[in-house]
C-alpha positions, -999 to 999 in steps of 0.1 A, spaced: 125 -742 -36 92 -737 -53 101 -701 -61 73 -680 -78 91 -673 -111 74 -641 -122 65 -623 -90 93 -604 -72 105 -569 -65 123 -548 -91 138 -516 -78 160 -487 -89 182 -480 -59 211 -456 -52 245 -468 -43 249 -448 -11 283 -462 -1 311 -483 -16 338 -494 8 367 -517 7 364 -545 33 394 -567 24 418 -575 -4 396 -573 -36 363 -571 -17 340 -542 -16 307 -537 2 278 -519 -15 252 -501 5 220 -495 -15 191 -473 -5 159 -462 -21 162 -427 -37 130 -416 -20 137 -431 14 110 -458 12 114 -490 31 131 -518 12 117 -554 8 120 -577 38 144 -606 36 157 -634 57 192 -647 63 206 -666 33 188 -644 7 205 -629 -23 199 -600 -46 203 -596 -84 222 -566 -96 213 -556 -131 244 -538 -143 246 -512 -170 270 -535 -189 240 -558 -195 252 -584 -170 230 -597 -142 248 -610 -112 235 -623 -79 252 -615 -45 243 -627 -10 228 -601 13 252 -595 42 235 -567 62 209 -567 89 174 -581 79 159 -558 106 171 -527 88 146 -519 60 164 -487 50 193 -503 31 204 -535 14 241 -545 15 261 -570 -6 298 -577 -7 315 -584 -40 348 -602 -46 367 -591 -77 372 -621 -99 397 -615 -128 387 -647 -145 349 -641 -142 325 -629 -168 329 -592 -160 303 -585 -134 326 -581 -104 351 -561 -124 323 -537 -134 313 -534 -97 349 -527 -86 361 -505 -115 330 -487 -128 302 -485 -102 304 -453 -82 287 -438 -52 255 -419 -61 249 -441 -92 215 -458 -98 215 -496 -96 186 -517 -108 180 -547 -85 157 -578 -84 148 -598 -54 155 -605 -26 153 -643 -33 162 -670 -8 173 -706 -17 196 -709 13 172 -704 43 182 -708 79 163 -737 94 156 -743 131 181 -766 148 195 -774 182 231 -765 171 247 -749 141 281 -754 125 289 -727 99 318 -733 75 328 -704 52 355 -700 26 365 -666 14 336 -645 1 313 -674 12 311 -657 45 285 -632 32 253 -653 35 266 -668 68 268 -634 85 231 -627 89 226 -663 100 252 -659 128 236 -627 139 202 -643 140 213 -674 160 235 -654 183 207 -630 191 185 -659 203 213 -674 224 217 -704 201 245 -729 201 268 -722 172 304 -723 159 320 -707 128 350 -721 109 362 -694 85 390 -701 60 407 -678 35 440 -674 17 453 -647 40 440 -626 69 439 -595 47 417 -613 22 390 -623 47 361 -598 48 344 -592 81 372 -610 100 379 -583 126 342 -578 134 336 -615 138 366 -621 161 357 -590 182 320 -598 186 321 -636 189 356 -646 202 344 -678 217 325 -690 187 347 -681 157 379 -698 145 398 -681 117 420 -702 94 442 -681 71 457 -707 47 491 -691 47 493 -694 85 474 -725 94 468 -745 62 435 -758 51 406 -765 74 408 -799 91 375 -811 77 379 -848 88 384 -838 124 358 -810 122 331 -833 107 338 -865 126 305 -882 131 287 -884 164 253 -892 180 245 -855 178 247 -854 140 210 -851 133 207 -822 157 234 -800 142 226 -780 110 257 -775 89 258 -745 66 287 -741 41 294 -716 14 327 -709 -4 348 -722 -33 338 -755 -50 368 -774 -35 355 -767 0 319 -775 -8 328 -808 -24 350 -818 5 323 -809 30 297 -829 11 320 -859 10 327 -858 47 289 -854 54 278 -882 31 268 -904 61 249 -878 80 211 -877 80 194 -860 50 186 -824 55 215 -817 79 239 -802 54 230 -769 36 253 -755 9 253 -726 -14 273 -724 -46 286 -693 -65 296 -715 -94 282 -748 -109 290 -780 -92 316 -800 -111 300 -823 -137 265 -809 -130 259 -799 -166 274 -831 -181 254 -857 -199 240 -863 -234 222 -834 -251 193 -845 -272 164 -826 -287 129 -825 -270 98 -803 -268 84 -780 -242 48 -771 -239 40 -737 -223 8 -745 -204 -6 -710 -202 -9 -707 -240 -6 -743 -252 25 -733 -273 48 -762 -282 85 -753 -287 113 -775 -301 145 -774 -279 174 -784 -301 203 -804 -286 226 -773 -286 202 -748 -270 187 -743 -235 150 -742 -227 155 -706 -214 169 -695 -248 141 -711 -268 114 -698 -245 128 -663 -245 131 -664 -283 94 -672 -286 86 -639 -269 78 -652 -234 98 -633 -208 115 -653 -181 136 -639 -153 172 -652 -153 205 -643 -139 234 -667 -136 225 -690 -166 246 -717 -148 220 -733 -125 232 -718 -93 210 -688 -85 174 -701 -89 161 -671 -107 147 -691 -136 131 -718 -115 100 -730 -133 72 -754 -121 70 -786 -142 34 -798 -148 42 -830 -168 72 -849 -181 105 -858 -164 132 -832 -161 169 -839 -166 182 -819 -137 216 -803 -143 215 -775 -118 237 -770 -86 209 -758 -64 180 -783 -59 185 -810 -33 183 -847 -43 148 -848 -28 137 -818 -48 152 -832 -80 135 -866 -74 101 -848 -70 105 -835 -105 79 -807 -101 103 -778 -106 135 -771 -126 161 -745 -136 155 -740 -173 188 -723 -179 207 -756 -178 184 -785 -171 169 -806 -200 144 -834 -204 144 -871 -199 110 -874 -216 101 -863 -252 80 -834 -239 79 -812 -208 49 -792 -198 59 -760 -180 39 -735 -160 48 -707 -184 
């Protein structure tokens, strides 16, 4: 990760086009009002939308990284969510200004001999630019794409038309769930196949379980919601020292580091406040973090030199943060 927490693009863009892609899925095409090129990005990146309702939501970029004239995201309407997707679907209109932050990438495409992409529902969005990149270079890849029904699966027609020999579509009402045990059966080639998975928590948890014996660094997942149990554990009070000013703040058991730091007058970028987007990632200079995010790898958590201050806490009486 090691994301620079306070240096990134903030832009006011225009919603040029809003189109329906599938059941309850719309694609937003954003453009600079003065036609200026937009920030470069790589497959796996996401964008924060700062909505008029006060909500900040992050969505994976699903367009072409080579096209600097627009940024595109696809948004699934979630009735049980916190209101961001409902605002996008019901209120956001073409021609409206949209404030964005990013792009930011915690799900980068690594070099590998082979790729296995597994997507569930709206989890196809970060996978699309990865597929385009690998396919353009003649790489060896395969996509397994599951969804409730064909009509709910965004980009399905385009994927089947462009890559018929590489794409396998699994509508659950027709074919049932993905056969992960067969799909992820071990082999000597395990270390040379990068596996990328994005989708609902049930899919991610199952893929992680079936990949438990594979070499470290082979599996790459991105979550839209916190990993089950990630925020569990005792909540005790501790202190944080802000290294740039020497200020020491008390973090009570019932509050987050992010809340306390912001209340002290120090601005910190944040978005999900669930430990999934990486916006609030902050370097740790001293102390031992109690990681409760769903983003950092086991190796990154063990290193202890960065943390997501929206959910993570401290195992030591004091943390010194690069703030």
